[in-house]
C-alpha positions as CSV (number, residue, x, y, z in Angstrom):
1,M,4.8,-5.2,9.8
2,I,2.9,-6.8,6.9
3,R,2.9,-10.2,8.4
4,V,-0.6,-10.2,9.9
5,F,-3.6,-12.2,9.0
6,L,-6.7,-10.2,8.1
7,R,-9.3,-12.1,10.2
8,L,-12.4,-12.2,8.1
9,Y,-15.8,-12.4,9.7
10,W,-14.6,-12.0,13.3
11,I,-16.9,-9.1,13.9
12,P,-20.6,-9.6,14.3
13,I,-22.2,-10.0,10.8
14,I,-24.2,-6.9,9.9
15,C,-26.6,-7.4,7.0
16,L,-26.5,-4.7,4.4
17,G,-29.6,-3.7,2.5
18,L,-32.1,-6.6,2.4
19,L,-29.5,-9.3,2.3
20,A,-30.4,-12.2,4.6
21,C,-27.5,-13.6,6.6
22,N,-27.0,-17.3,6.9
23,R,-24.7,-18.2,9.8
24,D,-24.2,-21.7,8.6
25,Q,-23.0,-20.5,5.1
26,D,-21.0,-17.5,6.1
27,A,-19.5,-18.4,9.5
28,S,-16.2,-17.1,10.7
29,L,-13.4,-19.2,9.1
30,E,-9.6,-19.1,9.3
31,P,-7.7,-19.8,6.1
32,T,-8.5,-23.4,5.5
33,T,-6.3,-26.2,4.3
34,E,-9.2,-28.6,3.7
35,I,-8.9,-30.3,0.3
36,I,-11.7,-31.0,-2.2
37,K,-11.6,-34.7,-3.0
38,L,-13.5,-35.5,-6.1
39,N,-15.6,-38.6,-6.6
40,P,-13.3,-41.2,-8.1
41,D,-15.9,-41.7,-10.9
42,T,-15.3,-38.1,-12.0
43,M,-11.5,-38.3,-12.1
44,H,-9.6,-38.5,-15.2
45,D,-8.6,-41.7,-16.9
46,H,-4.8,-41.4,-16.7
47,R,-4.2,-43.7,-19.7
48,I,-0.7,-44.9,-20.5
49,L,0.3,-42.4,-23.1
50,E,3.3,-42.5,-25.3
51,Q,6.3,-40.8,-23.6
52,N,9.3,-39.2,-25.1
53,A,12.3,-39.8,-22.9
54,L,14.1,-36.9,-24.7
55,R,11.1,-34.7,-24.0
56,N,8.8,-32.5,-26.2
57,A,8.4,-28.8,-26.2
58,Y,4.9,-27.7,-25.1
59,F,3.6,-24.1,-25.1
60,G,1.0,-22.6,-22.8
61,D,-0.2,-19.8,-20.7
62,L,-0.5,-20.1,-16.9
63,H,-1.9,-16.7,-16.2
64,V,-5.3,-15.9,-17.6
65,H,-8.4,-14.3,-16.1
66,S,-12.1,-14.8,-16.8
67,N,-15.3,-13.3,-15.5
68,N,-14.6,-14.7,-12.0
69,S,-12.0,-11.9,-11.5
70,L,-13.1,-8.7,-9.9
71,D,-11.3,-6.4,-12.3
72,A,-12.2,-8.4,-15.4
73,Y,-15.9,-8.3,-14.7
74,S,-16.5,-4.9,-13.2
75,L,-13.7,-2.8,-14.8
76,A,-13.3,-4.4,-18.2
77,G,-16.8,-5.6,-18.9
78,V,-15.6,-9.2,-19.5
79,R,-18.3,-11.8,-19.5
80,A,-16.3,-14.7,-21.0
81,S,-16.2,-17.6,-18.7
82,T,-13.6,-20.2,-17.6
83,D,-15.0,-22.5,-20.2
84,D,-14.6,-19.8,-22.9
85,A,-11.0,-19.4,-21.9
86,Y,-10.3,-23.0,-22.5
87,R,-12.1,-22.8,-25.8
88,F,-9.8,-19.9,-26.8
89,A,-6.7,-21.9,-25.9
90,R,-7.9,-24.8,-28.0
91,G,-8.1,-22.5,-31.1
92,E,-11.8,-21.6,-31.0
93,A,-13.2,-18.1,-31.4
94,I,-14.7,-16.3,-28.4
95,D,-16.3,-12.8,-28.0
96,H,-14.3,-9.8,-26.9
97,P,-16.3,-7.4,-24.7
98,F,-16.4,-5.0,-27.6
99,G,-18.4,-7.5,-29.6
100,Y,-15.8,-8.7,-32.1
101,K,-14.4,-12.2,-32.2
102,I,-10.9,-13.0,-30.9
103,R,-9.0,-16.2,-31.9
104,L,-5.5,-17.5,-32.1
105,K,-3.9,-17.0,-35.4
106,G,-1.4,-19.8,-34.7
107,E,-2.0,-23.3,-33.5
108,A,-3.8,-24.2,-30.4
109,L,-1.9,-24.1,-27.1
110,D,-0.8,-27.3,-25.3
111,F,-1.6,-26.3,-21.8
112,Y,-3.6,-23.5,-20.0
113,A,-4.5,-22.2,-16.5
114,V,-7.3,-19.9,-15.8
115,S,-6.0,-18.1,-12.7
116,D,-8.7,-15.7,-11.5
117,H,-8.0,-13.5,-8.5
118,A,-8.7,-15.2,-5.1
119,E,-10.0,-11.9,-3.8
120,F,-13.8,-11.7,-4.2
121,F,-13.5,-14.9,-6.4
122,G,-16.9,-15.0,-8.3
123,V,-18.4,-12.3,-6.0
124,V,-18.9,-9.7,-8.7
125,K,-20.7,-12.2,-10.9
126,S,-23.0,-12.8,-7.9
127,L,-23.6,-9.1,-7.4
128,A,-24.5,-8.9,-11.1
129,D,-26.9,-11.7,-10.9
130,P,-30.5,-10.4,-10.3
131,A,-31.4,-13.7,-8.8
132,G,-28.1,-14.2,-6.9
133,P,-27.6,-14.3,-3.2
134,L,-25.9,-10.8,-3.2
135,R,-28.6,-9.2,-5.5
136,D,-29.7,-6.8,-2.7
137,H,-26.3,-5.6,-1.6
138,P,-25.8,-1.8,-2.2
139,L,-23.0,-2.4,-4.6
140,A,-25.1,-4.7,-6.8
141,A,-26.8,-1.7,-8.3
142,L,-23.4,-0.3,-9.4
143,I,-22.3,-3.6,-10.9
144,Q,-25.6,-4.2,-12.7
145,S,-25.8,-0.6,-14.0
146,P,-25.4,-0.1,-17.8
147,D,-23.3,2.9,-17.0
148,K,-19.6,2.1,-17.2
149,A,-18.8,4.8,-14.7
150,D,-21.0,3.1,-12.1
151,N,-19.2,-0.2,-12.8
152,R,-15.9,1.5,-12.0
153,K,-17.3,2.9,-8.8
154,G,-18.2,-0.6,-7.8
155,F,-14.8,-1.9,-8.7
156,V,-13.1,0.9,-6.6
157,A,-15.3,0.2,-3.6
158,L,-14.5,-3.5,-3.8
159,E,-10.8,-2.9,-4.3
160,S,-10.6,-0.5,-1.4
161,E,-11.8,-3.4,0.9
162,L,-8.6,-5.3,0.0
163,T,-6.2,-2.4,0.5
164,R,-7.4,-0.8,3.7
165,G,-6.2,-3.7,5.9
166,E,-9.5,-4.1,7.8
167,P,-12.1,-6.8,7.9
168,I,-14.1,-7.1,4.7
169,D,-17.8,-6.5,4.7
170,P,-19.1,-10.0,5.5
171,P,-21.7,-10.3,2.7
172,L,-19.0,-9.4,0.2
173,G,-16.6,-12.0,1.7
174,S,-19.3,-14.6,1.5
175,E,-17.7,-18.0,2.0
176,A,-20.6,-19.7,0.3
177,V,-20.3,-17.6,-2.8
178,I,-16.5,-17.8,-3.1
179,R,-16.4,-21.6,-2.4
180,S,-19.2,-22.2,-4.9
181,A,-17.5,-20.3,-7.7
182,W,-14.1,-21.8,-6.9
183,Q,-15.3,-25.4,-6.9
184,E,-17.1,-24.8,-10.1
185,N,-13.8,-23.5,-11.5
186,I,-12.2,-26.8,-10.5
187,K,-14.9,-28.8,-12.2
188,I,-14.5,-26.9,-15.4
189,A,-10.7,-27.3,-15.4
190,N,-11.1,-31.0,-14.9
191,K,-13.8,-31.3,-17.6
192,N,-11.5,-29.6,-20.2
193,Y,-8.4,-31.7,-19.4
194,E,-7.6,-34.2,-22.1
195,P,-4.4,-36.1,-21.1
196,G,-2.0,-36.3,-24.1
197,K,-3.9,-33.6,-26.0
198,F,-4.7,-30.5,-23.9
199,T,-3.7,-29.9,-20.3
200,T,-5.5,-27.7,-17.9
201,F,-4.4,-26.7,-14.4
202,I,-6.4,-25.8,-11.4
203,A,-5.0,-22.4,-10.5
204,Y,-5.8,-18.9,-9.1
205,E,-4.0,-15.7,-8.4
206,Y,-2.9,-14.4,-4.9
207,S,-3.0,-10.6,-5.4
208,S,-1.4,-8.8,-2.5
209,H,-0.3,-5.2,-3.3
210,P,0.6,-3.4,0.0
211,Q,1.1,0.3,-0.6
212,N,0.5,-0.3,-4.3
213,A,3.6,-2.7,-4.6
214,N,2.8,-5.7,-6.6
215,L,3.4,-9.0,-4.8
216,H,1.1,-11.1,-6.9
217,R,1.6,-14.9,-7.4
218,V,-0.2,-17.4,-9.6
219,V,-0.8,-20.6,-7.5
220,L,-0.9,-23.8,-9.5
221,F,-2.0,-27.3,-8.4
222,P,-0.8,-30.4,-10.2
223,G,-3.9,-32.7,-10.1
224,D,-7.6,-33.1,-10.0
225,D,-8.0,-31.7,-6.5
226,G,-7.7,-28.3,-5.0
227,P,-8.2,-26.5,-1.6
228,L,-11.7,-25.8,-0.3
229,R,-11.1,-22.2,-1.2
230,P,-8.1,-20.1,-2.4
231,F,-5.9,-18.2,0.0
232,G,-5.8,-14.5,-1.0
233,S,-4.7,-11.1,0.2
234,Q,-7.9,-11.0,2.3
235,D,-6.3,-13.7,4.4
236,S,-2.9,-12.0,4.6
237,L,-1.0,-9.4,2.6
238,N,2.2,-11.2,3.3
239,P,3.4,-13.8,0.8
240,E,5.3,-15.6,3.6
241,D,1.9,-16.6,5.0
242,L,0.9,-17.9,1.6
243,W,4.0,-20.2,1.8
244,D,2.9,-21.4,5.2
245,W,-0.5,-22.3,3.8
246,L,1.0,-24.1,0.8
247,D,3.3,-26.0,3.1
248,A,0.3,-27.1,5.2
249,L,-1.6,-28.3,2.1
250,R,1.6,-30.1,1.0
251,S,1.8,-31.9,4.3
252,D,-1.8,-33.1,3.7
253,G,-0.9,-34.4,0.2
254,L,-1.7,-31.5,-2.1
255,D,1.3,-30.2,-3.9
256,S,1.5,-26.8,-5.5
257,I,3.8,-24.0,-6.7
258,A,3.5,-20.2,-6.5
259,I,4.7,-18.2,-9.5
260,P,5.6,-14.5,-8.8
261,H,4.9,-12.1,-11.7
262,N,5.4,-8.4,-12.5
263,S,8.3,-8.1,-10.1
264,N,9.0,-4.9,-12.2
265,W,6.0,-3.3,-10.3
266,S,7.1,-4.6,-6.8
267,Q,9.0,-1.5,-5.7
268,G,11.9,-3.8,-5.0
269,L,9.9,-6.0,-2.6
270,M,9.6,-9.1,-4.7
271,F,13.3,-10.1,-4.5
272,Q,14.4,-8.5,-1.3
273,R,17.6,-9.4,0.6
274,V,15.6,-9.5,3.8
275,T,12.3,-10.9,5.0
276,M,9.1,-9.0,4.6
277,D,9.5,-7.4,8.1
278,G,13.1,-6.5,7.5
279,G,14.7,-9.5,9.3
280,P,17.7,-11.5,8.1
281,I,17.4,-14.4,5.7
282,T,17.9,-17.7,7.4
283,A,18.5,-21.1,5.9
284,A,15.0,-22.3,6.8
285,Y,13.5,-19.2,5.2
286,A,15.5,-19.6,2.0
287,K,14.5,-23.3,1.8
288,Q,10.8,-22.5,2.3
289,R,10.8,-19.8,-0.5
290,L,12.7,-22.1,-2.9
291,R,10.3,-25.0,-2.1
292,N,7.2,-22.9,-2.9
293,E,8.5,-20.6,-5.6
294,P,10.8,-22.5,-8.0
295,I,9.9,-20.5,-11.1
296,V,9.2,-16.8,-12.0
297,E,7.1,-15.2,-14.8
298,I,9.6,-12.8,-16.4
299,T,7.5,-11.5,-19.3
300,Q,3.8,-10.6,-19.7
301,I,1.5,-7.8,-20.9
302,K,2.7,-5.4,-18.2
303,G,6.3,-5.5,-19.3
304,T,9.3,-7.7,-19.1
305,S,11.1,-8.3,-15.8
306,E,14.4,-9.9,-16.9
307,T,16.5,-6.8,-16.2
308,H,16.7,-3.0,-16.5
309,P,19.3,-0.7,-18.0
310,L,20.1,0.8,-14.6
311,L,21.0,-2.7,-13.5
312,S,22.6,-4.0,-16.7
313,P,24.1,-1.0,-18.5
314,E,26.5,-3.1,-20.6
315,D,23.6,-5.2,-21.9
316,E,22.3,-3.6,-25.1
317,W,19.1,-5.5,-24.9
318,S,18.2,-4.7,-21.3
319,D,15.5,-2.2,-22.2
320,F,13.2,-4.7,-23.9
321,E,9.5,-4.0,-23.4
322,L,9.9,-2.1,-20.1
323,W,6.6,-1.0,-18.7
324,F,6.6,2.8,-18.6
325,K,5.4,2.8,-15.0
326,N,8.8,1.5,-14.2
327,R,11.0,3.3,-16.7
328,G,9.7,6.9,-16.7
329,K,8.1,9.3,-14.2
330,V,4.4,10.1,-14.4
331,D,2.3,12.7,-12.7
332,E,-0.7,12.1,-10.5
333,E,-3.0,11.6,-13.5
334,G,-0.6,9.1,-15.0
335,R,0.8,11.4,-17.7
336,R,4.5,11.3,-18.7
337,I,6.6,14.0,-17.0
338,R,8.9,15.9,-19.3
339,D,11.8,18.3,-18.7
340,E,12.0,21.8,-20.2
341,D,13.3,20.4,-23.5
342,G,10.3,18.1,-23.8
343,N,12.2,14.9,-23.0
344,V,10.6,12.2,-20.8
345,V,12.1,12.3,-17.3
346,E,13.4,8.8,-16.7
347,F,12.7,6.8,-13.6
348,D,15.5,7.3,-11.0
349,G,14.3,5.1,-8.3
350,A,16.0,1.9,-7.1
351,T,15.5,-1.1,-9.4
352,T,17.1,-3.7,-7.1
353,G,14.8,-6.4,-5.9
354,A,12.5,-5.9,-8.9
355,Y,14.1,-7.9,-11.7
356,A,14.9,-11.5,-12.2
357,R,18.6,-11.2,-13.2
358,D,19.3,-9.1,-10.1
359,A,17.5,-11.7,-8.0
360,L,19.7,-14.5,-9.5
361,L,22.7,-12.5,-8.4
362,A,21.3,-11.8,-5.0
363,G,20.5,-15.5,-4.5
364,M,24.1,-16.5,-5.0
365,E,25.2,-13.8,-2.5
366,L,22.7,-15.0,0.1
367,E,23.7,-18.6,-0.6
368,E,27.2,-17.9,0.6
369,A,25.8,-16.7,3.9
370,V,23.0,-19.3,4.6
371,G,23.8,-22.3,2.3
372,T,20.6,-22.2,0.2
373,N,19.9,-20.1,-2.9
374,M,16.3,-19.0,-2.5
375,Y,16.3,-17.3,-5.9
376,Q,17.4,-20.4,-7.8
377,F,14.3,-20.2,-10.0
378,G,13.4,-21.0,-13.6
379,F,11.8,-18.7,-16.2
380,I,8.4,-18.8,-17.8
381,G,6.3,-16.2,-19.7
382,S,2.5,-15.8,-19.6
383,T,0.1,-13.1,-20.6
384,D,-2.1,-12.0,-17.6
385,G,-4.8,-11.5,-20.2
386,H,-8.2,-10.5,-18.7
387,N,-10.4,-11.3,-21.6
388,A,-10.4,-15.0,-20.9
389,A,-7.8,-15.1,-23.7
390,S,-4.1,-14.7,-24.4
391,P,-3.0,-11.6,-26.5
392,F,0.6,-12.7,-27.3
393,E,0.5,-12.4,-31.1
394,E,1.8,-9.0,-32.2
395,D,-0.3,-8.8,-35.4
396,E,-3.4,-10.0,-33.6
397,Y,-3.1,-8.0,-30.4
398,F,-6.5,-7.2,-28.8
399,G,-5.5,-5.8,-25.5
400,K,-5.5,-6.9,-21.9
401,L,-8.6,-5.3,-20.2
402,G,-11.7,-5.6,-22.3
403,T,-13.4,-2.3,-22.8
404,N,-10.5,-0.3,-21.5
405,D,-8.0,-1.2,-24.2
406,G,-9.9,-3.2,-26.7
407,S,-9.5,-0.7,-29.6
408,P,-6.4,1.0,-31.1
409,E,-7.8,4.4,-30.0
410,L,-8.1,3.2,-26.4
411,R,-4.6,1.7,-26.5
412,G,-3.2,5.0,-27.8
413,S,-1.7,3.5,-30.9
414,V,-4.2,5.4,-33.1
415,P,-4.8,9.1,-32.3
416,T,-8.3,10.4,-31.8
417,D,-9.9,13.7,-30.7
418,E,-12.8,11.9,-29.0
419,K,-12.8,11.8,-25.2
420,L,-12.3,8.1,-24.4
421,P,-13.4,6.2,-21.3
422,S,-10.2,4.4,-20.7
423,I,-8.7,5.0,-17.2
424,F,-5.2,3.9,-18.2
425,S,-2.5,6.1,-19.6
426,D,0.2,3.5,-20.0
427,T,-1.4,1.0,-22.4
428,L,1.0,1.9,-25.2
429,D,3.7,0.3,-23.1
430,W,1.9,-2.9,-22.5
431,S,3.3,-5.9,-24.4
432,A,1.9,-8.6,-26.6
433,S,3.6,-11.2,-24.3
434,G,4.3,-13.9,-23.4
435,L,4.3,-17.8,-23.4
436,A,5.5,-20.5,-21.1
437,G,7.5,-23.3,-22.7
438,V,8.3,-26.7,-21.0
439,W,10.3,-29.7,-22.0
440,A,8.2,-32.7,-20.8
441,E,7.8,-36.4,-21.7
442,Q,4.1,-36.0,-22.5
443,N,1.3,-33.5,-22.5
444,T,-0.2,-34.3,-19.1
445,R,-0.5,-32.5,-15.8
446,E,1.9,-34.8,-14.1
447,S,4.6,-34.4,-16.7
448,I,4.3,-30.7,-17.2
449,F,4.1,-30.0,-13.5
450,Q,7.3,-32.0,-12.9
451,A,9.0,-30.0,-15.7
452,L,8.0,-26.8,-13.9
453,K,9.4,-28.1,-10.6
454,R,12.7,-29.2,-12.0
455,K,12.8,-25.9,-14.0
456,E,13.3,-27.4,-17.4
457,I,11.3,-24.6,-18.8
458,F,11.7,-21.4,-20.8
459,A,10.0,-18.1,-21.5
460,T,9.2,-16.4,-24.8
461,S,7.8,-13.0,-25.6
462,G,5.1,-14.6,-27.7
463,P,6.6,-16.6,-30.6
464,R,6.9,-20.3,-30.1
465,I,10.7,-20.3,-30.3
466,R,12.1,-23.6,-29.0
467,V,15.3,-23.3,-26.9
468,R,17.3,-26.1,-25.3
469,F,20.2,-25.4,-22.9
470,F,22.5,-28.0,-21.3
471,G,25.7,-27.9,-19.3
472,G,28.3,-30.6,-18.8
473,Y,32.0,-31.5,-18.7
474,D,32.0,-34.3,-21.4
475,Y,30.4,-32.5,-24.4
476,L,32.5,-32.6,-27.5
477,D,32.8,-29.5,-29.6
478,D,30.8,-31.0,-32.4
479,L,27.9,-32.1,-30.1
480,D,25.6,-29.6,-31.8
481,R,26.1,-31.4,-35.1
482,A,25.7,-34.9,-33.8
483,P,22.5,-36.8,-34.8
484,D,22.0,-37.9,-31.2
485,S,23.0,-34.6,-29.7
486,I,20.0,-34.4,-27.2
487,E,20.5,-37.9,-25.9
488,K,24.2,-37.2,-25.3
489,A,23.4,-33.8,-23.8
490,Y,21.1,-35.5,-21.2
491,S,23.4,-38.5,-20.5
492,R,26.6,-36.4,-20.1
493,G,25.3,-33.3,-18.4
494,V,22.3,-31.4,-17.0
495,P,19.5,-29.5,-18.8
496,M,18.3,-26.0,-17.9
497,G,17.3,-25.7,-14.3
498,G,20.1,-28.0,-13.2
499,E,23.3,-27.6,-11.3
500,L,27.0,-28.2,-12.1
501,T,29.6,-28.8,-9.4
502,D,33.3,-28.3,-10.1
503,E,35.4,-31.1,-11.4
504,G,38.9,-29.8,-10.5
505,N,40.0,-27.2,-13.0
506,R,37.9,-28.5,-15.9
507,V,35.9,-25.9,-17.8
508,P,32.3,-26.9,-18.5
509,H,30.8,-26.9,-21.9
510,F,27.3,-25.4,-22.6
511,F,25.2,-26.8,-25.4
512,L,22.6,-24.4,-26.8
513,S,20.1,-25.2,-29.5
514,A,17.2,-23.0,-30.7
515,S,14.7,-23.2,-33.5
516,K,12.3,-20.5,-34.8
517,D,8.6,-20.4,-34.5
518,P,7.3,-22.0,-37.7
519,M,5.0,-19.0,-38.2
520,G,7.4,-16.4,-36.7
521,G,10.6,-14.5,-37.6
522,Y,14.0,-15.8,-38.3
523,L,16.6,-16.0,-35.5
524,Q,19.3,-13.4,-35.4
525,R,21.6,-14.4,-32.6
526,A,21.8,-16.7,-29.5
527,Q,23.4,-15.4,-26.3
528,I,24.5,-16.7,-23.0
529,V,24.0,-14.4,-20.0
530,K,26.5,-15.1,-17.2
531,G,26.3,-13.9,-13.6
532,W,29.0,-14.6,-11.0
533,I,30.3,-13.7,-7.5
534,E,33.7,-12.1,-7.4
535,E,35.3,-11.1,-4.1
536,G,31.8,-11.0,-2.5
537,K,30.3,-8.8,-5.2
538,S,28.0,-9.8,-8.1
539,R,29.0,-9.3,-11.8
540,E,27.3,-10.1,-15.1
541,Q,28.2,-10.3,-18.8
542,V,26.4,-11.2,-22.0
543,F,28.1,-13.3,-24.6
544,D,26.8,-13.8,-28.2
545,V,27.6,-17.4,-28.9
546,A,25.9,-18.1,-32.2
547,C,25.1,-15.8,-35.1
548,S,22.9,-16.1,-38.2
549,D,24.1,-15.8,-41.8
550,N,27.4,-17.5,-41.2
551,L,28.6,-14.7,-39.1
552,A,30.7,-15.2,-36.0
553,P,31.0,-13.4,-32.6
554,D,33.9,-11.1,-32.2
555,D,36.6,-12.5,-29.9
556,V,37.0,-9.3,-28.0
557,T,33.4,-7.8,-27.8
558,H,31.7,-11.2,-27.9
559,R,29.1,-9.7,-30.2
560,C,27.7,-10.9,-33.6
561,P,28.0,-8.5,-36.5
562,D,24.8,-6.9,-37.7
563,N,23.1,-9.3,-40.1
564,G,21.3,-6.4,-41.9
565,A,17.8,-7.5,-41.2
566,S,15.2,-4.8,-41.6
567,V,11.5,-4.1,-41.5
568,N,9.3,-2.2,-44.1
569,L,7.3,0.1,-41.9
570,E,4.8,0.7,-44.7
571,D,3.4,-2.8,-44.5
572,C,5.5,-4.7,-41.8
573,T,7.0,-7.0,-44.3
574,V,10.5,-8.3,-43.3
575,E,13.4,-9.5,-45.4
576,K,13.6,-13.3,-45.9
577,D,17.2,-13.5,-46.9
578,S,18.7,-12.9,-43.5
579,G,18.4,-14.8,-40.2
580,A,18.4,-18.5,-39.4
581,S,15.7,-21.1,-38.9
582,G,17.8,-22.6,-36.1
583,L,21.0,-21.8,-34.2
584,S,23.1,-24.2,-32.2
585,T,26.6,-24.2,-30.6
586,V,28.8,-25.7,-27.9
587,W,30.4,-22.9,-25.9
588,Q,33.0,-22.6,-23.1
589,D,33.2,-19.5,-20.9
590,P,36.5,-17.7,-21.5
591,T,36.2,-16.0,-18.1
592,F,35.5,-19.2,-16.1
593,L,37.2,-19.7,-12.7
594,P,36.5,-22.9,-10.9
595,N,36.2,-21.2,-7.5
596,Q,33.5,-18.7,-8.5
597,R,29.8,-19.3,-8.1
598,A,28.0,-18.5,-11.4
599,F,24.8,-18.9,-13.3
600,Y,24.3,-19.1,-17.1
601,Y,21.1,-18.8,-19.1
602,A,20.4,-18.6,-22.8
603,R,18.7,-15.7,-24.6
604,V,17.7,-16.1,-28.3
605,L,16.7,-13.1,-30.4
606,E,14.7,-12.9,-33.6
607,N,15.3,-10.5,-36.4
608,P,13.3,-7.2,-35.9
609,S,9.6,-7.2,-36.7
610,C,6.7,-4.8,-36.2
611,R,5.5,-4.2,-32.7
612,W,1.7,-4.5,-32.1
613,S,1.3,-0.7,-31.9
614,T,2.8,-0.3,-35.4
615,W,0.4,-2.9,-36.8
616,D,-2.5,-0.9,-35.3
617,A,-1.2,2.3,-36.9
618,I,-0.6,0.8,-40.4
619,R,-4.1,-0.7,-40.4
620,A,-5.6,2.6,-39.5
621,G,-3.4,4.4,-42.1
622,V,-1.6,6.7,-39.6
623,A,2.0,7.1,-38.5
624,P,3.1,4.9,-35.6
625,H,3.2,6.7,-32.2
626,P,6.4,8.7,-32.0
627,E,7.3,7.7,-28.4
628,T,6.8,4.0,-28.9
629,P,9.3,1.6,-30.5
630,K,8.2,0.8,-34.0
631,T,9.8,-2.6,-34.1
632,I,10.6,-5.3,-31.6
633,Q,13.1,-8.2,-31.4
634,E,11.0,-11.1,-30.1
635,R,13.0,-13.5,-27.9
636,A,13.2,-16.5,-25.7
637,W,14.9,-17.1,-22.4
638,S,16.0,-20.5,-21.1
639,S,16.0,-21.2,-17.3
640,P,19.5,-20.9,-15.8
641,I,22.1,-23.5,-15.1
642,W,24.0,-22.9,-11.8
643,Y,27.7,-23.7,-11.3
644,K,28.6,-24.3,-7.7
645,P,32.2,-24.8,-6.4
646,S,32.6,-27.6,-3.9
């Protein structure tokens, strides 16, 4: 069973090296639900700001790491701080660990969360500080060493503390160090918050990975306060215990949400049909999960987790930016395994429980049994950048992990005969992705957090594509052309994240509207993905519902004709005479049955453009890597709308 608390500091504290132990600072503590209450004089002036009742689109990243994270500091050489991360989000230049400047090419982001790992939060910085409280710990010499190999040894030693399931060396688990770094993080987030202009969130990452299965979550708080310290995998490897802790905080007045990510690396554990110990799902269990995890991050640097070709063989776009670790076999050294003909041996393991669309289908199946759909979640994207920055722009991609992939040679996009120090073999499959989009009345913590909770949110693979999606029974066929279409869409139906119940035999209308990123590619097509339950089994289908260039979906195949958009791989220029600035339509499901549970979400695709690896190759004057896609169709996904029979 995974459901067991790792009791920190229950054994007698043994001082390592010359470290002096302070029982008052590092006493044995259970996971605490104490809340940090700031002095009212330091809290933000929540001025009455202009609100848009029809809501604005805001873009941000809720998953970024700075030098407080174990892997960023010791493995990637990142020294950029939480403050630096917020500077980057505002559009300022900051330093990459390789010494060059990184900066957003597009506009500043609207909101941001620096979500450093709870595990050893700030501890590595303390080990690296010659004057810090952990300066005499044996690992300090490895972390402070100028030799990168020593730094990695320090990282491996620290990470092993988290995975072996035993009490952590007390000095390394110093409550005083972790609390101090965490509380400083809260202060910096509050200092950088400018209501109406730039929103920061207090956040961290819970990073459980039992048996190398990713069960990570970003934990996000809505206001100026946070817990005394973050709950991490050192407290429990089981996310169900995280939910208990969040519920306890909520009962004390501190709300939050947990956001699962990289379900594609969860070995099917992220979206199981059973509890973590293999028990049956109950109504109470389903409600607790839904309460704590109303949204999911479906795209980021380590691949897209919408779906997989093995799960969605009829979806031609289901292979988008799959992380190779989850689409092809590798050997013990991480190299691709090939058959006798030289072809990559594809992954043949189970993909159920690891992708969002599969979870949406599972949620409806479980709902029929327990009455609550615990996988009724919305979608966001974020980056998981570890350079205190967000590498979501294809033509400005600078990697995820500092000195491990901060150059084209280390990323594998430019060949070299030099022996390189990177420890990763799959960086070519990493993505320049993604962003979270929200529809909110104003750019404030309160408004954006409420949008997240009601799931009026969307994900993009990087471009700032705006997508709106509504469902209702009283939409006219020309709603998409009405000057007050959004007002009518709200008043006569529900937005993404909402529910529709049956109205007799009436067939609902779905209103979809999307506009291109002002600096991005033109839109090629808009789709609606449907999932439903038929005779107790789940089904899915993809419908093209709006096409660019005055084209129309085929009545039988439900596909748009090819609009002929192409990319010049000599310089990455694209045609400007195909594609659309915006796409909108009102659509009815031709397969609708009033007695079938179903979900619908929108997916909007750009014309093809160059992938980041192709940009690297062109700039270096070499051919793009032969095993990597040369182009990409950037996209956006709305959160679903659920149809529920009475």
